[in-house]
Residue frames relative to the residue before (quaternion, step in Angstrom):
aa qw qx qy qz dx dy dz
K 1.0000 0.0000 0.0000 0.0000 0.00 0.00 0.00
M 0.4314 -0.6728 0.5333 0.2771 3.55 -1.09 0.68
T 0.4634 -0.6784 0.5013 0.2716 3.55 -1.25 0.46
F 0.0261 -0.7850 0.6188 -0.0152 3.54 -0.92 1.00
T 0.3245 -0.7409 0.5558 0.1921 3.56 -0.78 1.04
G 0.6896 0.4570 -0.2674 0.4940 3.58 1.10 -0.74
K 0.4674 -0.7153 0.4726 0.2157 3.54 -1.32 0.30
N 0.8268 0.1751 -0.0631 0.5309 3.62 1.06 -0.61
V 0.1442 -0.7802 0.6052 0.0643 3.54 -1.28 0.42
L 0.2276 -0.7222 0.6342 0.1562 3.54 -1.15 0.74
I 0.0703 -0.7799 0.6217 0.0171 3.58 -0.88 1.00
T 0.2534 -0.7720 0.5611 0.1579 3.60 -0.60 1.08
G 0.8175 0.1784 -0.1643 0.5223 3.55 -1.10 0.73
A 0.3415 0.8053 -0.4214 0.2393 3.55 1.07 0.81
S 0.4968 0.6976 -0.4234 0.2954 3.60 1.20 -0.03
R 0.8146 0.0435 -0.0251 0.5778 3.61 1.17 -0.42
G 0.7656 0.3963 -0.2616 0.4340 3.55 -1.37 -0.05
I 0.8281 -0.1564 0.1459 0.5182 3.53 -1.13 -0.76
G 0.6204 0.5794 -0.3388 0.4057 3.61 0.99 -0.81
S 0.6762 0.4851 -0.3007 0.4659 3.58 0.93 -0.88
E 0.6343 0.5230 -0.3284 0.4651 3.59 1.07 -0.70
I 0.6108 0.5313 -0.3391 0.4792 3.60 1.08 -0.74
A 0.6435 0.5293 -0.3152 0.4543 3.59 0.98 -0.87
R 0.6525 0.5123 -0.3079 0.4657 3.59 0.91 -0.94
Y 0.6845 0.5115 -0.2807 0.4371 3.54 0.86 -1.06
L 0.7008 0.4647 -0.2753 0.4659 3.59 0.86 -0.94
A 0.5922 0.5507 -0.3590 0.4660 3.59 1.15 -0.60
K 0.6505 0.5109 -0.3084 0.4698 3.59 1.05 -0.79
Q 0.6399 0.5059 -0.3185 0.4829 3.59 1.22 -0.48
G 0.6158 -0.5967 0.3252 0.3988 3.59 1.30 0.04
L 0.5240 0.6256 -0.4263 0.3903 3.60 1.24 0.12
K 0.4213 -0.6204 0.5826 0.3133 3.55 -1.24 0.52
V 0.1710 -0.8122 0.5517 0.0813 3.60 -0.63 1.08
W 0.2256 -0.7284 0.6344 0.1266 3.53 -0.98 0.97
I 0.2132 -0.8044 0.5503 0.0680 3.54 -0.44 1.33
N 0.1177 -0.7967 0.5901 0.0564 3.57 -0.46 1.18
Y 0.0204 0.7609 -0.6486 0.0026 3.54 -1.15 0.72
R 0.3632 -0.7045 0.5539 0.2551 3.57 -1.24 0.37
S 0.8396 0.0642 -0.0080 0.5394 3.60 0.83 -0.94
S 0.6901 0.4968 -0.2901 0.4391 3.64 1.12 -0.54
A 0.0754 -0.8433 0.5319 0.0162 3.60 0.53 1.21
A 0.6630 0.5225 -0.3126 0.4355 3.59 0.89 -0.94
E 0.6637 0.4970 -0.3050 0.4684 3.59 0.98 -0.85
A 0.6315 0.5291 -0.3267 0.4632 3.59 1.04 -0.77
D 0.6590 0.5042 -0.3001 0.4705 3.59 0.95 -0.90
A 0.6448 0.5241 -0.3123 0.4605 3.59 1.00 -0.86
L 0.6406 0.5231 -0.3149 0.4656 3.57 1.05 -0.81
K 0.6216 0.5383 -0.3284 0.4648 3.59 1.03 -0.82
V 0.6497 0.5177 -0.3035 0.4667 3.59 0.94 -0.96
E 0.6602 0.5203 -0.2971 0.4530 3.58 0.95 -0.95
I 0.6703 0.5008 -0.2964 0.4604 3.59 0.91 -0.96
E 0.6737 0.4909 -0.2927 0.4684 3.58 0.95 -0.87
R 0.6073 0.5520 -0.3395 0.4594 3.57 1.11 -0.72
D 0.7123 0.4287 -0.2425 0.5001 3.56 1.11 -0.75
G 0.6484 -0.5713 0.3007 0.4034 3.59 1.24 0.34
G 0.5645 0.6144 -0.3837 0.3957 3.60 1.25 0.16
K 0.4326 -0.6667 0.5400 0.2770 3.54 -1.37 0.07
A 0.0972 0.8073 -0.5733 0.1009 3.58 -0.85 0.97
A 0.0575 -0.7485 0.6585 0.0527 3.52 -1.32 0.49
V 0.3212 -0.7429 0.5566 0.1875 3.57 -1.15 0.64
I 0.0163 0.7978 -0.6016 0.0374 3.57 -0.93 0.91
G 0.1728 -0.8259 0.5334 0.0593 3.57 -0.39 1.26
F 0.3387 0.7033 -0.5896 0.2076 3.57 -0.91 0.99
D 0.4797 -0.6254 0.5288 0.3149 3.54 -1.30 0.41
A 0.4102 -0.7600 0.4524 0.2224 3.59 -0.47 1.23
S 0.6707 0.4819 -0.3160 0.4670 3.61 1.16 -0.39
D 0.5716 0.5509 -0.3722 0.4808 3.60 1.34 0.06
E 0.4032 -0.7702 0.4379 0.2291 3.55 -0.23 1.32
E 0.6879 0.4939 -0.2940 0.4432 3.58 0.75 -1.04
A 0.6548 0.5208 -0.3024 0.4566 3.57 1.00 -0.88
F 0.6605 0.5022 -0.3008 0.4701 3.60 0.98 -0.86
V 0.6341 0.5256 -0.3198 0.4684 3.59 0.98 -0.89
N 0.6795 0.4906 -0.2864 0.4643 3.59 0.90 -0.93
A 0.6258 0.5457 -0.3348 0.4455 3.58 1.05 -0.75
V 0.6528 0.4995 -0.3141 0.4750 3.58 0.94 -0.88
K 0.6269 0.5313 -0.3259 0.4674 3.59 1.03 -0.79
T 0.6271 0.5408 -0.3203 0.4601 3.59 1.01 -0.87
I 0.6747 0.4991 -0.2867 0.4620 3.58 0.93 -0.95
V 0.6739 0.4871 -0.2920 0.4726 3.59 0.90 -0.95
D 0.6359 0.5192 -0.3263 0.4686 3.62 1.01 -0.79
S 0.6839 0.4997 -0.2761 0.4542 3.57 1.01 -0.84
D 0.8356 0.2563 -0.0739 0.4802 3.56 0.71 -1.17
G 0.5348 -0.6303 0.4073 0.3884 3.60 1.24 -0.25
S 0.7935 -0.0148 0.0169 0.6082 3.58 1.24 -0.35
M 0.2104 -0.6798 0.6609 0.2385 3.52 -1.40 0.06
D 0.2173 -0.8491 0.4747 0.0800 3.57 -0.30 1.29
Y 0.8042 0.0941 -0.0066 0.5869 3.56 1.02 -0.82
L 0.0776 -0.7777 0.6226 0.0391 3.55 -1.21 0.61
V 0.0788 -0.7523 0.6517 0.0563 3.55 -1.08 0.82
N 0.1893 -0.7711 0.6019 0.0852 3.58 -0.57 1.21
N 0.0757 0.8346 -0.5295 0.1316 3.53 -0.11 1.37
A 0.5289 0.6590 -0.4097 0.3436 3.62 1.16 -0.51
G 0.2696 0.7657 -0.5551 0.1812 3.57 -0.97 0.80
I 0.2184 -0.7594 0.5993 0.1282 3.52 -1.33 0.36
T 0.2289 -0.7107 0.6271 0.2219 3.54 -1.36 0.11
N 0.0283 0.7491 -0.6615 -0.0197 3.55 -1.29 0.43
D 0.0550 -0.8760 0.4792 -0.0054 3.53 0.50 1.30
K 0.1934 0.7321 -0.6367 0.1458 3.52 -1.04 0.94
L 0.5400 -0.5620 0.4870 0.3942 3.58 -1.17 0.39
A 0.6281 -0.5967 0.3523 0.3540 3.56 -1.01 0.87
L 0.6204 0.5703 -0.3392 0.4180 3.59 1.02 -0.77
R 0.7421 0.3773 -0.2002 0.5167 3.56 1.16 -0.66
M 0.5463 0.6521 -0.3890 0.3535 3.59 1.26 -0.15
K 0.2969 -0.7474 0.5727 0.1590 3.54 -0.74 1.12
I 0.6535 -0.5297 0.3648 0.3990 3.56 -1.20 0.50
E 0.6485 0.5097 -0.3326 0.4572 3.62 1.04 -0.68
D 0.5839 0.5515 -0.3707 0.4664 3.62 1.17 -0.54
F 0.6643 0.4962 -0.2875 0.4794 3.54 1.07 -0.82
E 0.7321 0.4657 -0.2513 0.4290 3.56 0.69 -1.13
S 0.6270 0.5496 -0.3496 0.4272 3.60 1.03 -0.70
V 0.6681 0.4850 -0.2946 0.4813 3.59 1.05 -0.77
I 0.6082 0.5354 -0.3425 0.4756 3.60 1.07 -0.73
K 0.6702 0.5079 -0.2954 0.4535 3.58 0.92 -0.94
A 0.7046 0.4802 -0.2697 0.4474 3.57 0.83 -1.04
N 0.7705 0.3769 -0.1865 0.4791 3.60 0.96 -0.86
L 0.7976 0.3376 -0.1610 0.4732 3.57 0.66 -1.14
T 0.6759 0.4805 -0.3032 0.4694 3.59 0.87 -0.93
S 0.6291 0.5338 -0.3367 0.4538 3.60 0.98 -0.80
T 0.6577 0.5042 -0.3009 0.4719 3.58 1.02 -0.83
F 0.6123 0.5390 -0.3403 0.4677 3.59 1.05 -0.73
I 0.6565 0.5050 -0.3175 0.4617 3.59 0.86 -0.96
G 0.6673 0.5143 -0.2977 0.4490 3.59 0.89 -0.96
C 0.6663 0.5034 -0.2977 0.4625 3.57 0.90 -0.95
R 0.6672 0.5057 -0.2976 0.4588 3.58 0.95 -0.88
E 0.6919 0.4700 -0.2838 0.4689 3.58 0.86 -0.95
A 0.6027 0.5404 -0.3489 0.4723 3.59 1.15 -0.63
L 0.6243 0.5461 -0.3296 0.4511 3.57 1.01 -0.86
K 0.6530 0.5015 -0.3040 0.4792 3.59 0.99 -0.86
A 0.7220 0.4689 -0.2581 0.4384 3.57 0.72 -1.12
M 0.7216 0.4567 -0.2435 0.4598 3.58 0.97 -0.91
S 0.5307 0.6468 -0.4021 0.3719 3.60 1.20 -0.42
K 0.5980 0.5932 -0.3574 0.4035 3.57 1.10 -0.71
S 0.7712 0.3225 -0.1767 0.5196 3.57 0.97 -0.87
K 0.3376 -0.7556 0.4883 0.2769 3.61 1.33 -0.05
F 0.6553 0.4338 -0.3241 0.5266 3.54 1.00 0.93
G 0.4308 0.6974 -0.5228 0.2340 3.54 -1.10 0.65
S 0.1133 -0.7781 0.6156 0.0534 3.51 -1.30 0.41
V 0.1093 -0.7918 0.6008 0.0094 3.54 -0.94 1.02
V 0.0587 -0.7682 0.6355 0.0508 3.57 -1.05 0.80
N 0.1892 -0.7765 0.5962 0.0761 3.54 -0.86 1.05
I 0.2895 -0.7567 0.5629 0.1636 3.57 -0.86 0.98
A 0.0732 -0.7953 0.6017 0.0032 3.58 -0.37 1.25
S 0.4187 -0.6877 0.5190 0.2870 3.63 -0.84 -0.90
I 0.6247 -0.5231 0.4307 0.3882 3.54 -1.24 0.48
V 0.6660 0.5104 -0.3300 0.4325 3.64 1.00 -0.69
G 0.5421 0.5746 -0.4023 0.4627 3.58 1.30 -0.10
E 0.6886 0.4356 -0.2578 0.5193 3.57 1.31 -0.33
T 0.7815 0.3447 -0.1584 0.4953 3.60 1.06 -0.77
G 0.3427 -0.6711 0.5543 0.3535 3.56 1.06 -0.79
N 0.0079 -0.7958 0.6054 0.0133 3.57 -1.25 0.28
A 0.5082 -0.6452 0.4763 0.3140 3.57 -0.88 0.93
G 0.7917 0.2781 -0.2255 0.4951 3.57 -0.92 0.92
Q 0.7497 0.3505 -0.1949 0.5265 3.57 1.30 -0.09
T 0.1316 0.8156 -0.5547 0.0993 3.60 0.90 0.81
N 0.6584 0.5068 -0.3139 0.4595 3.60 1.00 -0.78
Y 0.6898 0.4860 -0.2741 0.4614 3.58 0.85 -1.02
S 0.6842 0.4787 -0.2971 0.4631 3.60 0.86 -0.92
A 0.6113 0.5373 -0.3450 0.4676 3.60 1.10 -0.68
S 0.6647 0.5056 -0.3056 0.4574 3.59 0.94 -0.90
K 0.7157 0.4522 -0.2581 0.4655 3.59 0.92 -0.88
G 0.6169 0.5190 -0.3362 0.4869 3.59 1.12 -0.65
G 0.6283 0.5325 -0.3134 0.4727 3.55 1.08 -0.80
M 0.6244 0.5523 -0.3226 0.4484 3.55 1.05 -0.80
I 0.6425 0.5319 -0.3196 0.4496 3.58 0.97 -0.89
A 0.6921 0.4668 -0.2747 0.4770 3.59 0.87 -0.97
M 0.6548 0.5307 -0.3062 0.4425 3.58 0.96 -0.90
T 0.6050 0.5684 -0.3455 0.4376 3.58 1.05 -0.78
K 0.6497 0.5159 -0.3140 0.4617 3.59 1.00 -0.82
S 0.6421 0.5169 -0.3214 0.4661 3.58 1.04 -0.77
F 0.6502 0.4934 -0.3100 0.4876 3.58 1.01 -0.81
A 0.6114 0.5510 -0.3456 0.4506 3.60 1.05 -0.75
A 0.6484 0.5179 -0.3071 0.4660 3.58 1.02 -0.84
E 0.7112 0.4466 -0.2589 0.4771 3.58 0.97 -0.83
G 0.6985 0.4921 -0.2741 0.4414 3.59 1.04 -0.73
A 0.5264 0.6978 -0.3911 0.2880 3.57 1.18 -0.61
A 0.6452 0.5372 -0.3264 0.4343 3.61 0.94 -0.86
R 0.7254 0.3909 -0.2239 0.5205 3.59 1.22 -0.52
A 0.4847 -0.6933 0.4013 0.3512 3.58 1.33 0.29
I 0.4710 0.6270 -0.4683 0.4072 3.57 1.09 0.79
R 0.2006 -0.8178 0.5347 0.0712 3.57 -0.65 1.16
Y 0.1075 -0.7713 0.6259 0.0421 3.54 -1.15 0.77
N 0.0885 0.7894 -0.6016 0.0842 3.57 -0.81 1.03
T 0.3218 -0.7370 0.5680 0.1753 3.55 -1.31 0.40
V 0.1524 -0.7209 0.6623 0.1357 3.55 -1.23 0.60
T 0.1318 -0.7888 0.5966 0.0665 3.58 -0.92 0.93
P 0.2112 -0.7963 0.5562 0.1090 3.59 -0.19 1.27
G 0.3511 -0.6619 0.6107 0.2563 3.53 -1.27 0.52
F 0.7697 -0.2563 0.2203 0.5416 3.60 -0.90 -0.89
I 0.0419 -0.8081 0.5857 -0.0467 3.55 -0.60 1.22
Q 0.5029 -0.6453 0.4850 0.3090 3.59 -1.07 0.78
T 0.2519 0.7244 -0.6062 0.2104 3.57 -0.47 1.25
D 0.7350 -0.3618 0.3059 0.4852 3.58 -1.32 -0.09
M 0.6353 0.5557 -0.3261 0.4257 3.56 1.06 -0.82
T 0.7364 0.4024 -0.2435 0.4863 3.61 0.82 -0.96
N 0.5733 0.6005 -0.3800 0.4079 3.63 1.14 -0.54
E 0.6540 0.5326 -0.3055 0.4419 3.58 1.17 -0.61
L 0.5176 0.6490 -0.4183 0.3687 3.61 1.25 -0.26
K 0.5171 -0.6191 0.4895 0.3312 3.58 -1.11 0.68
E 0.6592 -0.5476 0.3509 0.3775 3.57 -1.14 0.71
E 0.6814 0.4938 -0.3120 0.4410 3.61 0.86 -0.93
I 0.6290 0.5156 -0.3341 0.4763 3.60 1.14 -0.62
K 0.6096 0.5413 -0.3362 0.4716 3.56 1.04 -0.85
N 0.6884 0.4901 -0.2794 0.4559 3.57 0.83 -1.02
Y 0.5924 0.5708 -0.3495 0.4484 3.59 1.11 -0.72
Y 0.7130 0.4374 -0.2576 0.4837 3.58 0.91 -0.94
I 0.6210 0.5478 -0.3429 0.4436 3.60 0.98 -0.81
D 0.5979 0.5777 -0.3337 0.4444 3.56 1.15 -0.72
K 0.7035 0.4596 -0.2507 0.4806 3.59 1.14 -0.67
I 0.6422 0.5155 -0.3132 0.4730 3.60 1.30 -0.21
P 0.4508 -0.7155 0.4573 0.2752 3.63 -0.54 1.09
L 0.6999 0.4481 -0.2849 0.4777 3.64 0.99 -0.70
K 0.3918 -0.7984 0.4037 0.2145 3.58 1.39 0.15
R 0.7249 0.3142 -0.2737 0.5485 3.58 1.00 0.80
F 0.5208 -0.5677 0.5148 0.3761 3.53 -1.32 0.22
G 0.5160 -0.6342 0.4743 0.3264 3.57 -1.19 0.47
K 0.4284 -0.6601 0.5449 0.2895 3.54 -1.31 0.30
P 0.6157 -0.5671 0.3865 0.3872 3.63 -1.04 0.65
E 0.6488 0.5241 -0.3320 0.4407 3.62 1.02 -0.73
E 0.5983 0.5522 -0.3687 0.4485 3.60 1.21 -0.37
I 0.5982 0.4875 -0.3507 0.5306 3.57 1.27 -0.33
A 0.6485 0.5543 -0.3151 0.4157 3.57 0.91 -0.99
S 0.6774 0.4911 -0.3064 0.4539 3.61 0.91 -0.85
A 0.6217 0.5258 -0.3341 0.4748 3.60 1.12 -0.66
V 0.6337 0.5214 -0.3147 0.4769 3.57 1.04 -0.84
A 0.6547 0.5244 -0.3078 0.4491 3.57 0.90 -0.97
F 0.6356 0.5330 -0.3237 0.4551 3.58 0.96 -0.88
L 0.7059 0.4695 -0.2776 0.4518 3.60 0.78 -1.01
L 0.6368 0.5087 -0.3306 0.4758 3.60 1.10 -0.61
S 0.6882 0.5665 -0.2756 0.3599 3.55 0.97 -0.96
D 0.6692 -0.4919 0.3892 0.3984 3.54 -1.38 0.23
E 0.5341 0.6228 -0.4051 0.4034 3.61 1.20 -0.39
A 0.7338 0.3723 -0.2081 0.5288 3.58 1.18 -0.58
S 0.2356 0.8481 -0.4568 0.1289 3.59 1.25 0.42
Y 0.7231 0.3774 -0.2465 0.5233 3.64 1.20 -0.35
I 0.5892 0.5501 -0.3701 0.4618 3.58 1.26 0.35
T 0.2294 0.7499 -0.6006 0.1560 3.57 -0.74 1.09
G 0.7852 0.2803 -0.2359 0.4993 3.56 -1.09 0.72
E 0.5091 0.6740 -0.3939 0.3624 3.56 1.28 0.27
T 0.2398 -0.7317 0.6177 0.1597 3.56 -1.27 0.54
L 0.1358 -0.8062 0.5746 0.0372 3.56 -0.47 1.24
K 0.2531 -0.7784 0.5624 0.1171 3.55 -0.55 1.24
V 0.0004 0.7646 -0.6445 0.0056 3.59 -0.88 0.95
N 0.3238 0.7935 -0.4272 0.2880 3.53 0.38 1.30
G 0.5427 -0.6617 0.3931 0.3363 3.61 1.18 0.34
G 0.6588 -0.5215 0.2950 0.4549 3.54 1.27 0.42
M 0.3786 0.7540 -0.4676 0.2636 3.61 1.28 0.11
L 0.7577 0.0703 -0.0632 0.6457 3.56 1.20 -0.63
M 0.0524 -0.8048 0.5912 0.0008 3.57 -0.73 1.05
């Protein structure tokens, strides 16, 4: 088990996909997990039941991470309940892929708001909440395309590239208060999103991955857990690539 000085964690977009796996993993490490969802209430509740059945601690908190007032109130709810918010994982995000020539400004701005603005709000509110105890750790889930770019994803890659740079700025500001900020950049991971890809497309990408497979959600979760934990106490402003060698 990894060592955690804090007791609880908020994970945005935690009702399914990589977010739910992060919640399961951190609950097994002994943290109370706050499962955030925007629309999948039933899935969030089911995840809470599953975590508690396995001996973990969980709570469900519904809000849209890109809604400033809702995010601020959620952090207040957590601090009022537990006395502190020790860890945060900004995982909520959307895609809206189109070639740039066909991309309307609202297609661009909606993805920036959902992915980058939501992460900014979370990082800022964490800085406020964690400053009181002079302790905390934040991990932002970006993407390999924030490092490489990708045709058809100018909005998504901009949001994720922005997240990587912003994390470093927060790391610089949080350091004096012993609050760490790091980024994980997943490559191709087995989720509902990748399961929908046609076989020939899957094989095309697997061909480009030295480890010759897609990653598992728990392989992201363990990287997140490490960066949050005391084992990573001297790591801040870092971008940890979890991509099977697709980008080195």
